[in-house]
KOLMI-828058 format. One line per 3 residues: number of its first residue (from 0); their letters; for each residue x, y, z of C-alpha. Coordinates in Angstrom, 1 decimal. Each point is the difference from the previous one (the first is absolute). Layout:
! residues N
NUM) a) X,Y,Z; ...
This chain:
! residues 242
0) mky) 46.5,157.3,54.9; 0.9,-3.7,-0.4; 3.6,0.9,0.8
3) avm) -1.1,1.7,3.2; -2.0,-3.0,1.0; 3.0,-2.3,-0.7
6) vga) 2.4,2.3,2.0; -2.6,0.0,2.9; -0.3,-3.8,-0.1
9) lsf) 3.8,-0.5,-0.1; 0.4,2.5,2.9; -2.6,-1.9,2.0
12) fsi) 1.7,-3.3,-0.8; 3.4,1.4,1.2; -1.5,1.3,3.2
15) tav) -1.7,-3.4,0.7; 3.2,-1.8,-0.8; 2.0,2.1,2.4
18) anq) -2.6,-0.4,2.7; 0.2,-3.8,-0.4; 3.7,0.0,0.1
21) tsg) 0.4,2.2,3.0; -2.7,-1.9,2.0; 2.6,-2.7,0.6
24) lsy) 2.1,2.7,1.8; -2.9,1.0,2.3; 0.8,1.1,3.6
27) dyv) -3.5,-1.0,1.3; 0.4,-3.4,1.5; 0.1,-2.3,3.0
30) evg) 2.4,-3.0,0.2; 0.7,-2.8,2.4; 2.5,-2.8,-0.1
33) yak) 3.0,-1.8,1.3; 3.0,1.8,1.5; 3.4,-1.3,0.8
36) mdv) 2.8,1.9,1.7; 3.7,-1.0,-0.1; 2.2,1.6,2.7
39) dal) 3.8,-0.4,-0.2; 0.4,-0.2,3.8; -2.7,-2.7,0.3
42) del) 0.9,-2.3,-2.9; -1.1,-3.1,2.0; -3.6,1.3,0.0
45) sld) -2.5,-0.1,-2.9; -2.3,3.0,0.7; -3.2,-0.2,-2.0
48) gyv) -3.6,1.3,0.4; -2.3,2.3,-1.8; -0.2,3.5,-1.5
51) vkl) -3.0,2.3,-0.6; 0.2,3.2,-2.1; -2.6,2.6,-1.0
54) skq) 0.6,2.7,-2.6; -2.3,2.8,-1.1; 0.6,2.5,-2.8
57) lgn) -1.0,3.6,0.6; -0.6,1.8,-3.3; 2.3,-0.6,-2.9
60) nwy) 3.4,0.2,1.7; -0.2,-0.7,3.8; -0.5,-3.1,2.0
63) ltg) 0.0,-1.3,3.6; 1.0,-3.5,1.2; -0.2,-2.0,3.2
66) lya) 1.9,-3.2,0.7; 0.1,-2.5,2.9; 2.2,-3.1,0.0
69) sts) 0.7,-2.6,2.6; 2.6,-2.8,-0.2; 1.1,-2.4,2.7
72) ddm) 1.8,-3.3,0.7; 1.1,-2.1,2.9; 3.0,-2.2,0.8
75) ans) 0.3,-2.8,2.5; 3.0,-2.0,1.2; 0.6,-2.6,2.6
78) vse) 3.1,-1.6,1.6; 0.3,-3.0,2.2; 3.3,-0.9,1.7
81) dyr) 1.4,-2.0,3.0; -0.4,1.9,3.2; 0.9,-1.9,3.2
84) dif) 0.4,-3.5,1.4; -2.9,-1.3,1.9; 0.5,-2.3,3.1
87) qng) -2.6,-2.0,1.9; 1.0,-1.6,3.4; 3.5,1.0,-0.8
90) eyv) 0.1,-1.9,-3.3; 0.3,1.7,-3.4; -3.1,-0.6,-2.1
93) gts) 0.6,2.3,-2.9; 0.5,3.5,-1.4; -2.8,2.6,-0.2
96) qly) -0.6,2.2,-3.1; -0.2,3.7,-0.1; -2.6,0.9,-2.6
99) teg) -0.2,3.6,-1.3; -2.6,1.3,-2.4; -0.3,3.5,-1.4
102) kld) -2.5,1.7,-2.3; 0.4,3.4,-1.7; -2.9,1.9,-1.7
105) vef) 0.8,3.0,-2.1; -2.5,2.4,-1.7; 0.4,3.1,-2.2
108) trl) -2.8,2.3,-0.8; 0.1,2.9,-2.4; -2.6,2.8,-0.3
111) els) 0.4,2.8,-2.6; -1.9,2.9,-1.4; 1.1,1.6,-3.3
114) agy) -0.8,3.0,-2.2; 1.1,0.1,-3.6; 0.0,1.9,-3.3
117) iqh) -0.5,-1.7,-3.3; 1.8,1.1,-3.2; -1.6,-1.4,-3.2
120) lsa) 2.8,-0.4,-2.5; -2.1,-1.8,-2.5; -3.1,-2.2,-0.4
123) vtn) 1.9,-3.0,1.3; 2.6,1.5,2.4; -0.3,1.9,3.3
126) vdy) 2.6,1.2,2.4; -1.2,0.6,3.6; 1.7,1.7,2.9
129) sin) -1.0,-0.7,3.6; 0.8,1.0,3.6; -0.6,-2.8,2.6
132) lgk) -0.5,0.3,3.7; -0.5,-3.0,2.3; 1.3,-2.3,2.7
135) lky) 1.9,-3.3,0.0; -0.4,-2.1,3.2; 2.1,-3.0,1.0
138) std) -1.0,-2.2,2.9; 1.4,-3.2,1.5; -1.3,-2.6,2.5
141) fka) 2.4,-2.6,1.5; -0.8,-2.9,2.2; 2.4,-2.6,1.5
144) ive) -0.7,-3.2,2.0; 2.8,-1.8,2.0; -0.7,-3.5,1.4
147) erf) 2.0,-2.7,1.7; -1.2,-3.4,-1.1; 0.8,-3.6,1.0
150) ngq) -1.7,-3.2,-1.1; -3.0,1.9,-1.4; -0.5,2.1,3.1
153) vfs) 0.5,3.7,0.5; 2.1,0.8,3.1; -0.2,3.7,-0.3
156) sse) -1.3,2.6,-2.5; 0.3,3.7,-0.5; -1.4,2.4,-2.7
159) egy) 1.0,3.5,-0.9; -0.8,2.5,-2.8; 0.1,3.5,-1.1
162) sds) -1.6,2.3,-2.6; 1.4,3.0,-1.7; -1.1,2.5,-2.7
165) nsa) 1.5,2.9,-1.9; -1.4,2.3,-2.6; 1.4,2.5,-2.5
168) eil) -1.7,3.0,-1.7; 0.2,-0.3,-3.8; 0.7,3.0,-2.3
171) aan) 0.4,-0.9,-3.7; 0.0,1.5,-3.4; -0.5,-2.0,-3.2
174) vqv) -0.1,0.3,-3.8; -1.7,-2.8,-2.0; -0.4,-0.6,-3.7
177) rhl) -3.1,-2.0,-1.1; -0.1,-1.2,-3.6; -2.5,-2.1,-1.9
180) vtd) 1.9,-2.5,-2.2; -3.3,-1.3,-1.3; -3.6,0.8,0.9
183) kfe) 0.2,-2.9,2.6; 3.6,0.2,1.3; 1.5,2.9,2.0
186) vna) 3.6,0.2,1.2; 1.1,2.5,2.6; 3.2,1.0,1.7
189) gig) 1.0,2.7,2.5; 2.8,1.5,2.1; -0.3,1.9,3.3
192) yer) 1.3,0.9,3.4; -1.1,-1.3,3.3; 0.9,1.3,3.5
195) lhd) -0.9,-2.2,3.1; 0.1,2.4,2.9; 0.9,-1.9,3.1
198) ees) 3.1,-0.3,2.2; 2.2,-0.6,-3.0; -1.9,2.1,-2.6
201) dnn) 0.9,-2.0,-3.0; -0.1,1.6,-3.5; -0.5,-2.5,-2.8
204) lvl) -0.2,-0.1,-3.8; -3.2,-1.6,-1.3; -0.2,-2.0,-3.2
207) kag) -3.3,-1.6,-1.2; -1.1,-2.0,-3.1; -3.3,-1.8,-0.8
210) fny) -2.6,-0.9,-2.5; -3.8,-0.1,-0.2; -2.0,-2.3,-2.2
213) tlt) -3.7,0.6,-0.9; -2.2,-3.0,0.7; -3.3,1.8,-0.7
216) eka) -1.0,3.6,-0.5; 0.1,0.6,3.8; 2.2,-2.8,1.4
219) ilg) 3.8,0.3,-0.2; 2.6,-2.5,1.1; 3.3,1.7,1.1
222) asy) 3.4,-0.7,1.6; 2.7,2.3,1.2; 3.5,-0.1,1.5
225) ryv) 1.2,2.9,2.2; 3.6,0.2,1.3; 1.0,2.3,2.9
228) dey) 3.6,-0.6,1.0; -0.3,-2.5,2.9; -3.4,-1.4,-0.9
231) adi) -2.2,-0.8,-3.0; -3.8,-0.2,-0.5; -1.6,-2.5,-2.5
234) tat) -3.7,0.1,-0.7; -2.5,-1.9,-2.2; -3.4,1.8,-0.1
237) lry) -3.4,0.0,-1.5; -1.1,3.6,-0.9; -3.6,1.2,-0.7
240) yf) -0.5,3.2,-1.9; -3.1,2.0,0.9
C-alpha cells in the first residue's frame, strides 16, 4: 500500500512539474511593444512604431493569433542656391536665392490573422505550424515648397504635394520551434514562406529567431528578429499570459 501511495505521489509530482514547465510555452497571451522595420529600398529611413498581438489556444493542440503593426518615419531636406540677379532703378543690388524644401512621410501597416497547430515534443519543447492571412499597406505623403528670397523677403512662393498608397495581400506558412532553456528563459526559431500578392507578387523565404524571459508568473519580456528577403522586422515586447 505504501508503495502505491509513493507511486501516486511521484506521478502527481511529475504531472505538476510538466504543467509548470509547459506553462512557459503557453499560447494564451496578449503582447504589445516596439516595432522596427528595415526596408532595403528605403535604407535612408528608420521605420519604427508599435506592434500588438493576441493569441488564444483552443484545446490542447490548436491556436489562433491576430497581429497589427504600424511603423513610420519622415525625411526632410532643404536646398538654397543663387537664382537671379536683382536690379533696382537699373542698378544691380544683389542675387536672389531659390529655396526648396521637401518632406516625405512613409508608413507601413501590417494586419495578420493566423491559425496554427501545436506539436508537444516534450515538457520543454513545442513545434507549431501556422497559416497566416493578412494585408501589408504602404503609404507615402510628399510636400514641397519653393520660394524666391531676397534680403529676408519672399518674392514668390509655390507649394505642391501628393499622396500615394499601395497594399498587398499576405499569404504565409510558418514552422516554429519553442524551447525552454530554463524555467525563465525561452528561445525560439522558425522558417517559413511568405507571398505578397500585388502587381509583382513576390515570393519570399522567412527566417525568424527570438527569445522570451519571464519577469513574473504572468509577465514576459521578449524580442525577435524576422528576415523576409528585402525587409526585416525587429520587435521588443511585453507579453502577458492569461
